[in-house]
N, C-alpha and C positions, 0 to 999 in steps of 0.2 A: 809213603813210597813214591819215588819220583816217576814222572810219566815216561813212556818209552823213549829210547835214545834219540830218535830223530825229532820228536816233539820237544824234548828237553834242550837239545842243541838249538832248535829254532827259537825257543823262549829265551835262552841265554843271549842269542844274537839280537833278538828284539830288545832285551834289556840294555845291551851295550849301545844299540842305536838310540834308544830313548835317553840314556845318560849323556851321549854326545850331543843330542838335540837340546837337552836341558842345559848343558854347559854353554852351548852356543847362545841360547836364550838369555842366560845370565850375563854373558859377555855383552850381548846387545843392550841389555838393560843398563848395565854399568857404563856403557859407552854413550847412553842417551838415546838410543834408537827405539827402545820399547818404553811405552809410558808407565808400565807397572810390572811388578815382579811376575814371573811365570808360575803362579800358584797351581793352576790346573795341571800343567806338565809335571810339576814337583809332586803333586798328589798321586798322579799316575805312576811315577817312578817309585814313590814310597810304597804303594800297594804291591807293585811287582817285587820289590825287595822283601817285604813282609812275607809274601807267598813263598819265596825262595828260602827265607830264614826258617820258616816252619817246616820245610820239606827236609826229609832225611836223604842226604846225598853221600853215598859211600865213596865215590871216586874222589880222591884228594885233589886231582887236577881241576875237576869241575867245581869242587867246593872253593878252591882258591880263586877261580875265575869269578 
């Protein structure tokens, strides 16, 4: 069962921010500004994605997001 609506929206926004940060880190790595791949950031995003994947989300719009 998904958390209450406000918590769910907050977690989705946090996931979106983390994905943007991960994209920026990868862009910096491929541009040569970061010395190594952002593995820790990727692991954090993977864990969040797995948590959402296991959650039952009835609202189709939220599921699409």
